[in-house]
N, C-alpha and C positions, 0 to 999 in steps of 0.2 A: 873682353878682358875684365877680370875681377880686381877690385880694389879693396885692400885690407883696411878695416875700419875698427876703431876703438871708441868706447863711450866712457867718459870720466866725469862723474857727477855724484855728489854725496846724497842726492835724493833718489831713492829706489823708484818712485813713480816717474820721475823724469827719465831715468835710464830705460824703464820699460816702454815709455812713450816713444823714445827715439828708436828703439828696436822695432816696435810695431810699425812706425812710419817707414822705416827702411825696407820693410818687406815688399814695398811697391817699387823698389829700386834694386833690381836683381844683380846689377853689376857691383854693388857694395856688399861685402861680407863682413859681418860683425864677428870678430875673433874673441873679444872679451869686453866686459864692462867692469868698471872699477869705481869704488866708493870714495876714494880720496886721491890726492895728488901723489903720495908716496907709492901706492899700488899702481897708479897710472904711469908713473915714471918707469917702474919695473916692467910693466906691460909693454911700453914703447920699446924698451931695450930688448925685450924678449921677442916681440912680433915684427918690429920695424914697419909700422903701419903706413898706409898712404894718406889716410884721413883720420883726424881725431876730433870728436865732439868733446869740448872741454868747458866745464863750468868755471866761471871766473872766481866765485867765492865759495871756498871749501875750508873746513876746519883744518888746522895744521899747515899743510902746504897748499896754497891757493894756486889758481891757474897760471898767473904770471910768474910766480916763483918756480913753479914746475917747469915752465918753458925755459927759464934761465939755466936749469940743471940738465937740459937735454944734451946728450953727446953731440958733437959737431957733425957726425955722420948720420944722425937720426933727426931729420927735419921734415916732418909730415905737414900737410895742409891742416890748418886749424879752423874749425867752426866753433865760435864761442856760444855758450849757453849762459844767459844772464837775465837777471831781473832789473838791471840798471835802466834808467831812462836815457833819453838822447844826450843829456849833458855828460853823464858818466861815460857814454860810448865814444866821446871825442878822443879819448886816449888811444883807441885802436881803430878809429874810423878809416884811417888811411891804409893801415897795414894788414889788418886781419883779412883772411879770405872771405869770411862772412860772419854774421852773428845772428842768433835767434833769441828773441825776447820771450820769456816765459809769461803766461802760458803760450805754447807754440802754436802758431796758426798753420793750418794745412797748406794753404797756398804759398805762404812764405817759406815753409820747409821745402816745398817743391822747387821754388826759385833757387834756394841755396844749393840743392842737389844738382840742379841744371848748371849752376855756376861752377860747382866742383867738377862736373863732367867736362866742361869746356876747358877748365884749367889743366886737368890731367892731359888733355889733348895737346895743349900748346905750351905748357910751362916746362922748364928744365929744372933739374934738382938745384942748380945754382940759384935760380930765381926764387925758388921756394925758400932756400936758406936766407937769401937777401931780405925777403919779406919778413921772416921771423926776426932777423937781426934788427930790422927797422922797428918792428913792433916792440921789442924789448927796449930799444933806445927811447922810443916815445914814452914808454911806461916809466923808465928810470928818471931820476931827478936831474940828470945832465943831458937828457935826450934832446936832440935838435931835429926839426922837421926836415924831410927830404927836399931836395931842390925841385924835383919834378913830382907831380901828382901821380898817385897810383889808383885813385878812385874818384868818381864823380858822383855827386848827389843830384838826383833827378826828381823833380816835383811834378806830380800830375794831380791837380785838385788837392785833396787832403792826403793823398798817398805820397810817401817818400820812398824811393828805391835807390839802390847803389849799383853803379856800373864800374867794374874793375877795368882799368886802362888796358891791361893785357888781354882782355876779352874783346876789345874793339877791333874790327876788321878794317874799317875805314870810316871817315867822317865827311859828311856832306853838308854844304851850306844850304839852309832852308829858310830864306828870308832873314829875320833877325835871330834865328835859332841855328843850332848845329844838330844834325841827325847823326846819332851814334849807331852805326851799323854793327850789330852784335848778332851773328847768326841770322835768323829770320826776323829779328826784332830791330826796330829803329827808334829808341826813345829820344825825345827832343830835349836839348839843353839850351837854355837862354844865354847864349854866348856866341860871339863871332869867331870865325876861323882864325882871324888875325890874333885875337886874344888867346885862343887855345894853343896856337903854335908855341907861344912863350912858356906854356905850362906843361908841354909834352916833351919827353926825352927825345932829342934829335937823333939819338942812336937807334931809336925804335920807330919814329914817325917822320914822314917826309911830306911836305906840301908839293903836290904834283899839278895842281890847277887852282885857279882862284876860288873854285867851289869844292875842292876836295883835298883831304889829307889821308894818307894811307899808312897802315902799320906794315913796315917793310917785311916782317916775317911772314906776312900773308901773300906776298908776291910769288906766283908760281911760274909766270911766263911773261916775256917781253916781246913786243912785235913792233917793228919800225914802220912808221907811216910817212907820207909825203910832208914836206916842209919842216923836217926835224922833229916832228911830233912822234910820240910813242903811244902804244896801247898796252896796258897791263892787264893780265888776268890773275885774279886772286884765287886762293885755295877754295874759296866759297863758290867760285864760278863767275863772280862779278867781273865785268870788263870796265876799265877806267881809262880815260884819255890823259896823257901827260902833255901839257901845253908847252909851246916853245918858251914861254915866259918863265916857266918853273922847271924846265928840263935840267938846267944846270944843277939844281939841288939834288935831283935823283942821280945825276952823273957823279956828283961829289960823293954821295953816299956809296955808290957802287965802287968808286975808287978807294973807299975806306978812309975818306978825309972828313 
């Protein structure tokens, strides 16, 4: 499947750089690149893209103002391009699909594209729109934080990476850490499952065992076991046991309560 892509940045070198890097990702097709927010807004209306690389600071109409003017039926994924440091990034740390700091690192770019691919696989149009609405609320003067987190910050030595909650297949207790199973990767978060439960949307995540939490959209099959236990098969092929202690939580979710 091909994903329609736009690049909106006032720096010609930055636009050429994104185009060059995207050649390694054949499923993403660049339809147009734009040098300012006004041209970008027109291009979004014209092409209805799936993904937009968007510079935060541009003369005239900047990235945030451009997002506010998007038609309600045109809500693409946004990857920000920015020279901001980590403090400036707080405004959209929770809501943006991803961001790339200039100058763009090749490994970091590949991570962003991998994340975009996973999101296209699992996200719905409604969820994309909700993320953009949240982003704009966070940016605006009256913005309030969401009740549930949409992104985790994972530290490994001097490296900091981000894991979107919607990307997580299931979460496993690993001593004092939580293993976030994301495809074939399992980054570790220094937090207990008990603490994580309170931060995750109960409409999306269910505790099924003292050592595991599952994202319910990943469940593909249920199998009954003796002693009222269940076994889940996820879309990734992973098999997880639902203990008797926590089965009522899954039953409640299945009943829509």
